[in-house]
ZAMARGU-4260 file (C-alpha; in steps of 0.2 Angstrom, whole numbers, plus 5000, padded with zeros to 4 digits):
<rodrens>
0) 5621/5281/5527 | 5629/5298/5525 | 5645/5291/5534 | 5646/5277/5521 | 5646/5289/5506
5) 5658/5300/5513 | 5670/5286/5515 | 5666/5278/5496 | 5670/5296/5491 | 5685/5295/5500
10) 5688/5278/5493 | 5686/5283/5475 | 5695/5299/5477 | 5714/5290/5482 | 5708/5278/5467
15) 5709/5290/5454 | 5723/5299/5459 | 5733/5283/5462 | 5749/5286/5448 | 5753/5273/5433
20) 5770/5270/5433 | 5779/5269/5419 | 5792/5280/5406 | 5785/5273/5390 | 5793/5271/5372
25) 5786/5283/5360 | 5787/5270/5347 | 5776/5257/5356 | 5762/5268/5364 | 5749/5261/5355
30) 5748/5249/5368 | 5744/5261/5380 | 5731/5273/5372 | 5716/5264/5377 | 5721/5268/5396
35) 5724/5287/5390 | 5709/5291/5382 | 5700/5282/5397 | 5710/5293/5407 | 5705/5310/5395
40) 5718/5310/5382 | 5710/5316/5365 | 5725/5312/5356 | 5730/5297/5344 | 5747/5289/5345
45) 5752/5296/5329 | 5747/5314/5336 | 5762/5310/5348 | 5774/5302/5337 | 5775/5299/5321
50) 5788/5297/5308 | 5778/5303/5293 | 5772/5317/5300 | 5772/5332/5311 | 5768/5327/5330
55) 5772/5331/5350 | 5789/5322/5348 | 5795/5335/5337 | 5794/5349/5345 | 5802/5339/5362
60) 5821/5343/5364 | 5836/5335/5374 | 5847/5348/5380 | 5865/5341/5383 | 5884/5345/5379
65) 5894/5348/5362 | 5905/5330/5363 | 5890/5320/5372 | 5876/5320/5361 | 5866/5308/5372
70) 5869/5312/5388 | 5854/5325/5389 | 5855/5334/5404 | 5837/5341/5403 | 5823/5344/5392
75) 5814/5358/5384 | 5801/5361/5371 | 5799/5371/5357 | 5785/5385/5359 | 5786/5395/5344
80) 5789/5392/5325 | 5804/5403/5327 | 5814/5390/5338 | 5808/5398/5355 | 5811/5384/5368
85) 5805/5382/5387 | 5815/5374/5400 | 5819/5376/5419 | 5828/5390/5427 | 5839/5377/5435
90) 5843/5369/5419 | 5849/5385/5411 | 5856/5389/5429 | 5875/5386/5423 | 5871/5396/5406
95) 5866/5412/5414 | 5881/5410/5425 | 5893/5410/5412 | 5887/5424/5405 | 5886/5435/5423
100) 5897/5447/5428 | 5899/5458/5444 | 5894/5472/5431 | 5882/5461/5422 | 5875/5450/5437
105) 5860/5440/5426 | 5858/5428/5441 | 5853/5441/5453 | 5843/5454/5440 | 5838/5442/5427
110) 5841/5442/5408 | 5829/5447/5393 | 5832/5448/5376 | 5819/5459/5367 | 5827/5455/5350
115) 5836/5441/5341 | 5851/5452/5341 | 5852/5452/5360 | 5850/5433/5363 | 5867/5425/5370
120) 5876/5412/5362 | 5882/5398/5372 | 5897/5387/5366 | 5897/5370/5372 | 5877/5367/5373
125) 5865/5356/5361 | 5848/5354/5358 | 5844/5336/5351 | 5826/5332/5341 | 5821/5313/5338
130) 5819/5308/5321 | 5816/5291/5321 | 5816/5275/5333 | 5817/5259/5330 | 5818/5241/5339
135) 5832/5232/5333 | 5832/5216/5347 | 5831/5204/5333 | 5846/5210/5323 | 5857/5213/5338
140) 5850/5195/5349 | 5856/5187/5332 | 5874/5190/5336 | 5872/5183/5354 | 5873/5167/5363
145) 5870/5159/5380 | 5888/5152/5378 | 5896/5170/5377 | 5906/5178/5394 | 5899/5195/5397
150) 5913/5203/5389 | 5912/5193/5373 | 5892/5197/5373 | 5896/5215/5375 | 5910/5215/5361
155) 5896/5208/5350 | 5882/5223/5353 | 5895/5236/5352 | 5901/5226/5335 | 5882/5226/5327
160) 5876/5241/5335 | 5889/5253/5325 | 5883/5243/5309 | 5866/5249/5313 | 5871/5266/5317
165) 5881/5267/5301 | 5868/5263/5291 | 5853/5272/5299 | 5863/5289/5297 | 5872/5289/5280
170) 5870/5301/5270 | 5862/5309/5283 | 5865/5326/5294 | 5860/5315/5309 | 5867/5304/5324
175) 5862/5288/5332 | 5865/5277/5344 | 5858/5261/5350 | 5852/5258/5369 | 5849/5243/5378
180) 5832/5241/5388 | 5827/5229/5402 | 5845/5226/5408 | 5850/5220/5391 | 5835/5210/5383
185) 5829/5222/5371 | 5837/5235/5360 | 5830/5250/5352 | 5839/5263/5339 | 5837/5281/5342
190) 5842/5293/5327 | 5843/5313/5332 | 5846/5327/5324 | 5857/5339/5333 | 5859/5357/5333
195) 5874/5366/5340 | 5867/5384/5341 | 5857/5387/5357 | 5857/5404/5362 | 5850/5412/5381
200) 5835/5422/5376 | 5825/5425/5393 | 5828/5421/5412 | 5819/5429/5428 | 5830/5432/5444
205) 5837/5418/5454 | 5824/5425/5468 | 5812/5422/5456 | 5818/5406/5446 | 5826/5398/5463
210) 5814/5404/5474 | 5815/5392/5490 | 5832/5387/5488 | 5840/5372/5492 | 5826/5373/5508
215) 5812/5371/5496 | 5821/5359/5483 | 5811/5343/5481 | 5797/5349/5493 | 5779/5353/5490
220) 5770/5365/5491 | 5781/5376/5479 | 5782/5394/5472 | 5795/5395/5461 | 5797/5400/5443
225) 5808/5389/5436 | 5808/5391/5419 | 5820/5400/5407 | 5820/5402/5388 | 5832/5395/5374
230) 5832/5396/5356 | 5839/5384/5343 | 5846/5392/5328 | 5851/5385/5313 | 5862/5386/5294
235) 5850/5397/5282 | 5846/5380/5275 | 5838/5373/5289 | 5852/5361/5294 | 5862/5360/5310
240) 5877/5372/5309 | 5889/5379/5323 | 5888/5395/5329 | 5886/5411/5315 | 5881/5429/5315
245) 5872/5421/5296 | 5862/5406/5306 | 5843/5408/5309 | 5832/5403/5321 | 5824/5385/5318
250) 5807/5384/5310 | 5802/5368/5318 | 5791/5354/5312 | 5782/5355/5327 | 5779/5369/5341
255) 5766/5368/5357 | 5754/5380/5358 | 5754/5390/5378 | 5738/5387/5389 | 5733/5401/5399
260) 5716/5391/5404 | 5725/5383/5418 | 5722/5365/5426 | 5708/5357/5436 | 5711/5342/5449
265) 5708/5326/5438 | 5715/5332/5422 | 5723/5323/5410 | 5743/5326/5409 | 5758/5318/5400
270) 5775/5323/5402 | 5787/5321/5387 | 5806/5321/5389 | 5823/5314/5393 | 5823/5306/5409
275) 5842/5300/5414 | 5841/5286/5425 | 5827/5274/5436 | 5831/5257/5446 | 5815/5251/5447
280) 5822/5233/5443 | 5836/5235/5457 | 5837/5220/5469 | 5838/5220/5488 | 5857/5218/5485
285) 5858/5232/5475 | 5844/5245/5486 | 5859/5240/5500 | 5872/5246/5493 | 5860/5262/5486
290) 5857/5267/5504 | 5871/5262/5514 | 5885/5266/5502 | 5881/5279/5489 | 5867/5290/5497
295) 5875/5290/5513 | 5894/5295/5507 | 5888/5306/5493 | 5876/5315/5509 | 5892/5315/5520
300) 5905/5321/5509 | 5895/5335/5500 | 5890/5342/5517 | 5909/5349/5519 | 5909/5354/5500
305) 5894/5364/5503 | 5899/5370/5517 | 5916/5377/5510 | 5909/5384/5495 | 5895/5394/5506
310) 5907/5403/5516 | 5918/5409/5499 | 5902/5414/5491 | 5896/5425/5505 | 5911/5433/5506
315) 5913/5438/5488 | 5901/5444/5475 | 5912/5439/5459 | 5915/5419/5470 | 5896/5420/5472
320) 5894/5422/5454 | 5908/5409/5450 | 5901/5393/5460 | 5884/5397/5459 | 5879/5382/5447
325) 5892/5372/5454 | 5885/5374/5472 | 5869/5371/5466 | 5871/5355/5456 | 5883/5348/5472
330) 5867/5355/5482 | 5853/5346/5472 | 5859/5329/5475 | 5865/5331/5492 | 5848/5335/5497
335) 5839/5321/5485 | 5853/5307/5494 | 5847/5311/5511 | 5830/5311/5505 | 5829/5295/5495
340) 5836/5285/5511 | 5822/5293/5523 | 5808/5288/5510 | 5815/5272/5506 | 5816/5267/5525
345) 5798/5275/5529 | 5789/5265/5515 | 5799/5250/5519 | 5804/5246/5500 | 5818/5234/5506
350) 5803/5223/5511 | 5795/5226/5494 | 5812/5221/5484 | 5812/5204/5495 | 5796/5199/5492
355) 5796/5202/5473 | 5814/5192/5473 | 5804/5176/5485 | 5790/5177/5473 | 5804/5176/5458
360) 5813/5159/5468 | 5796/5151/5469 | 5793/5153/5452 | 5808/5148/5445 | 5809/5134/5458
365) 5792/5127/5451 | 5801/5121/5432 | 5817/5113/5429 | 5819/5122/5413 | 5819/5139/5423
370) 5829/5133/5437 | 5843/5129/5422 | 5841/5147/5415 | 5838/5159/5431 | 5841/5148/5445
375) 5858/5157/5448 | 5852/5176/5445 | 5850/5181/5462 | 5867/5170/5469 | 5875/5180/5455
380) 5870/5198/5459 | 5871/5195/5478 | 5888/5188/5476 | 5895/5201/5463 | 5887/5217/5476
385) 5897/5206/5491 | 5912/5206/5484 | 5913/5223/5475 | 5908/5230/5489 | 5926/5236/5496
390) 5927/5243/5478 | 5910/5250/5480 | 5914/5262/5495 | 5931/5266/5489 | 5926/5271/5471
395) 5910/5283/5482 | 5924/5292/5492 | 5934/5292/5476 | 5921/5303/5466 | 5913/5313/5480
400) 5929/5317/5488 | 5947/5316/5478 | 5939/5322/5462 | 5928/5335/5470 | 5942/5348/5471
405) 5946/5357/5452 | 5964/5357/5451 | 5969/5338/5454 | 5954/5334/5445 | 5959/5346/5432
410) 5978/5338/5432 | 5969/5322/5430 | 5960/5327/5414 | 5974/5334/5404 | 5988/5323/5413
415) 5987/5313/5396 | 5989/5326/5385 | 6005/5332/5395 | 6013/5317/5395 | 6012/5315/5374
420) 6018/5335/5374 | 6033/5331/5383 | 6036/5316/5374 | 6051/5318/5360 | 6044/5304/5350
425) 6027/5314/5348 | 6028/5323/5331 | 6029/5342/5328 | 6012/5345/5318 | 6004/5333/5333
430) 6011/5343/5348 | 6004/5361/5338 | 5987/5354/5339 | 5989/5347/5358 | 5996/5366/5363
435) 5982/5371/5356 | 5969/5363/5364 | 5979/5363/5381 | 5978/5381/5378 | 5960/5381/5377
440) 5956/5369/5391 | 5967/5382/5404 | 5958/5397/5399 | 5941/5388/5403 | 5948/5382/5417
445) 5955/5396/5426 | 5940/5406/5421 | 5929/5400/5435 | 5942/5392/5449 | 5945/5401/5462
450) 5961/5395/5472 | 5956/5399/5489 | 5939/5389/5489 | 5948/5373/5480 | 5964/5374/5491
455) 5952/5372/5507 | 5942/5357/5497 | 5958/5349/5497 | 5962/5349/5514 | 5946/5345/5519
460) 5940/5330/5508 | 5957/5322/5506 | 5958/5321/5526 | 5940/5310/5523 | 5945/5299/5511
465) 5964/5296/5522 | 5952/5292/5537 | 5938/5284/5529 | 5944/5273/5517 | 5959/5258/5521
470) 5975/5263/5518 | 5976/5250/5503 | 5967/5260/5494 | 5975/5278/5496 | 5983/5286/5481
475) 6002/5285/5482 | 6005/5303/5486 | 5995/5301/5503 | 6011/5293/5508 | 6021/5309/5503
480) 6007/5318/5515 | 6010/5306/5529 | 6029/5307/5527 | 6034/5326/5524 | 6019/5335/5530
485) 6014/5322/5546 | 5999/5319/5539 | 5994/5338/5538 | 5982/5340/5521 | 5983/5361/5524
490) 6002/5362/5524 | 6002/5350/5508 | 5986/5360/5500 | 5996/5376/5503 | 6012/5371/5496
495) 6002/5363/5480 | 5992/5381/5476 | 6007/5388/5479 | 6020/5378/5468 | 6013/5369/5456
500) 6013/5377/5438 | 5993/5369/5437 | 5990/5381/5449 | 5997/5396/5440 | 5990/5400/5421
505) 6004/5409/5416 | 6016/5395/5422 | 6005/5382/5413 | 6005/5390/5398 | 6024/5393/5398
510) 6026/5376/5402 | 6014/5371/5386 | 6027/5383/5375 | 6042/5374/5383 | 6037/5357/5391
515) 6052/5347/5401 | 6048/5330/5407 | 6058/5331/5423 | 6049/5346/5429 | 6033/5339/5425
520) 6038/5323/5435 | 6041/5335/5451 | 6027/5345/5450 | 6015/5340/5465 | 5999/5342/5456
525) 6002/5332/5442 | 6009/5317/5453 | 5992/5317/5461 | 5982/5319/5445 | 5992/5304/5439
530) 5992/5294/5456 | 5973/5297/5454 | 5973/5289/5436 | 5981/5274/5442 | 5971/5271/5458
535) 5953/5274/5448 | 5959/5259/5435 | 5964/5248/5448 | 5949/5249/5459 | 5939/5248/5441
540) 5950/5234/5437 | 5947/5224/5455 | 5926/5226/5453 | 5925/5222/5435 | 5923/5203/5438
545) 5911/5207/5451 | 5902/5220/5441 | 5900/5208/5425 | 5891/5194/5438 | 5878/5207/5441
550) 5876/5213/5424 | 5873/5195/5420 | 5862/5191/5436 | 5852/5209/5432 | 5849/5202/5414
555) 5840/5186/5419 | 5832/5192/5432 | 5822/5205/5422 | 5820/5194/5409 | 5812/5179/5421
560) 5802/5194/5429 | 5794/5199/5414 | 5790/5179/5408 | 5783/5177/5425 | 5771/5192/5422
565) 5767/5191/5403 | 5751/5201/5406 | 5759/5216/5414 | 5762/5232/5405 | 5782/5233/5407
570) 5792/5249/5403 | 5812/5250/5402 | 5822/5259/5414 | 5826/5278/5412 | 5842/5278/5400
575) 5841/5297/5394 | 5830/5291/5380 | 5814/5301/5376 | 5799/5293/5385 | 5780/5299/5388
580) 5773/5297/5406 | 5754/5299/5408 | 5742/5304/5424 | 5733/5317/5431 | 5734/5334/5440
585) 5730/5329/5459 | 5731/5333/5476 | 5738/5319/5489 | 5740/5314/5507 | 5757/5315/5513
590) 5753/5309/5531 | 5740/5307/5544 | 5729/5325/5544 | 5739/5332/5530 | 5731/5337/5514
595) 5740/5345/5500 | 5732/5355/5486 | 5736/5349/5468 | 5741/5371/5465 | 5748/5384/5473
600) 5747/5403/5472 | 5757/5419/5472 | 5749/5421/5490 | 5764/5408/5495 | 5776/5418/5487
605) 5772/5433/5499 | 5768/5422/5512 | 5784/5413/5512 | 5796/5432/5511 | 5813/5431/5519
610) 5825/5443/5521 | 5835/5450/5504 | 5848/5440/5498 | 5841/5425/5507 | 5832/5408/5498
615) 5814/5417/5499 | 5818/5433/5494 | 5804/5443/5485 | 5808/5455/5470 | 5800/5471/5474
620) 5792/5473/5457 | 5781/5457/5460 | 5777/5462/5477 | 5769/5478/5467 | 5761/5468/5455
625) 5754/5457/5470 | 5748/5472/5481 | 5739/5479/5465 | 5729/5461/5460 | 5738/5465/5443
630) 5737/5447/5437 | 5726/5447/5420 | 5723/5439/5409 | 5733/5425/5417 | 5723/5425/5434
635) 5708/5437/5441 | 5709/5436/5461 | 5723/5424/5461 | 5738/5417/5450 | 5742/5400/5450
640) 5761/5398/5452 | 5763/5377/5452 | 5754/5362/5451 | 5756/5343/5452 | 5753/5327/5443
645) 5754/5311/5446 | 5766/5306/5433 | 5783/5295/5433 | 5796/5307/5430 | 5815/5309/5437
650) 5830/5319/5434 | 5833/5321/5417 | 5814/5326/5415 | 5819/5344/5422 | 5810/5355/5410
655) 5800/5343/5401 | 5781/5348/5393 | 5769/5344/5405 | 5754/5342/5390 | 5737/5342/5391
660) 5723/5331/5384 | 5722/5342/5369 | 5741/5342/5365 | 5744/5362/5372 | 5756/5366/5386
665) 5750/5367/5403 | 5767/5366/5412 | 5787/5363/5413 | 5792/5348/5427 | 5805/5353/5439
670) 5805/5343/5454 | 5797/5328/5464 | 5791/5327/5480 | 5802/5322/5495 | 5788/5310/5501
675) 5791/5298/5487 | 5811/5301/5485 | 5811/5282/5484 | 5801/5282/5465 | 5817/5279/5457
680) 5821/5264/5464 | 5801/5259/5467 | 5787/5269/5460 | 5775/5275/5474 | 5759/5274/5467
685) 5748/5284/5478 | 5762/5297/5484 | 5772/5298/5469 | 5771/5318/5462 | 5777/5329/5448
690) 5781/5347/5452 | 5776/5357/5439 | 5778/5377/5435 | 5761/5382/5427 | 5760/5391/5410
695) 5751/5404/5418 | 5764/5411/5430 | 5779/5409/5416 | 5767/5421/5403 | 5763/5431/5418
700) 5783/5435/5422 | 5788/5438/5403 | 5772/5449/5401 | 5773/5459/5418 | 5790/5457/5426
705) 5800/5459/5410 | 5791/5467/5398 | 5795/5456/5385 | 5780/5458/5373 | 5791/5452/5359
710) 5790/5433/5366 | 5775/5433/5369 | 5770/5438/5351 | 5778/5423/5343 | 5769/5411/5352
715) 5752/5404/5351 | 5743/5407/5368 | 5729/5396/5370 | 5715/5407/5382
</rodrens>
């Protein structure tokens, strides 16, 4: 009887911690509230999302770049009535790097502002807050019909979307977009207020904020203080405004109380944020391309990129700072690609996808009307991937290898503007404007460019491309390398950086002042950039038809799946629009004989300690606090650093608020676990875990490490 009782407890525990797949649209949460309440949520749908009253969504921020308002790279949450925002350390990493110098190394030493005057402006960074969203499927679909080609369909959607957006923002300081959901079967309007004045307030040292480095990335257990603090500023009237000394901190409609109470196994937890991209409806044909092309080529090429960068960074403190953010971004998805392929194989995701397709085919074939509508969906997808395969390989190597070195990419990016500047037909006033923009771009480019590293990258990566891609898909200048340099890319790269006007800021500035088309045409870097533009356009053009077939087939496949299972609560794939996921705090069993607890403590930091300058460096002050057990009021006998939940998250959710049943902030999401890296393609309900920094560790660092009492005083801390 005792044995049976133990087995039943184990089965119940496994069932209780099964994750709930879904990145849910906020305006449709009423469908989920009964389940959420059963799991422990004490809030109403109106508390989470409302147009008419302050709610949780008003404190969730999409972090983006000026000029790309809807491409959110991370999420943040407002934690004070003065617009203080918490996000991940790795989300603010490039901002910290841009502000760092050898003399003021904020990466190594951290940065803390003890007054508003000390906070640092970050031009180019923006913060978006959703105002409202609306289902506009009916209005969009009214302009479509089954006789349209995919190109005609896209054009009609674009036209009606512009009309909807124009009406939504008329007379308001707002921006909006219409986003398709479920592979183009539904459409939603999202309206945002975007604030372009975002300032750096605080960040721990890299040794804490990135503790564990690439070794621990995508892994549990973690012990990382992966957080940083920003602040949103507005014009004095509270409206969005570009940076000005006269700007004031944002007065938000809502901010999160910060919990110092901690979490327990089984606690309800939800995450709100801007997840970037998932492919839960991906077919077996798309899965094959992801594994064999996208992930394999990305990992292969980035292994060499990281090797070259690491050598240069280790040799020079200045280079280490220059390339810190670029290296981290490159390494993140280098490891992701490898771990995702391992998880996809271990979990036999291909078999799962094939079974879905068999079930779909049987359902379609059971009804002639379904055959007429959906019968060719999978065939179109299969043929599209088959005919685009060579182009997909070329595009992957093009993106990972040819576009990775900075100098040829810079020539690619400004090539059109340079050509217009050289043209005698360009009016003088336009030339003056172009000169100003090009000189600004030149200044930005050379701030963090290291010619020695970039020259090595050209030599190594261009050779990889030549060896891996059919000669019919080489850029034209490769023929020059084969003839003039006998295929020696080292010699080619050396001459590029020695002779090109694009490699020397003073030469490029002088050329911008006095452009000569003949001189431009003779420049080796310009020719490379121009050839890359031509190649990219040609390959995209050659695969456009196949991609249209995949697009059409996928739209019909997903439409059919939802009709095949009408009782299922479906959630759309992530696409950088705000979503909510819900789950519970919980441990898990990654493999036989291994159980991972739901939290980690500062003891684990000390146990992992490595040499100074390495991935596991532990700051002296942190060791002193640990030795003295000086944790209060954030811990007594130990201090929790991180915890895990079974929420459905992906890239873009980094920095997202992890919220308890009462709407209080308990952490910030920063990673997923390697065992379930397949989750972006096929959610793994038993293994999926979201890794979060605990707010108690955040408060401890702000208080005991930084001594930034000014920041604690503006928060509402719940004990």
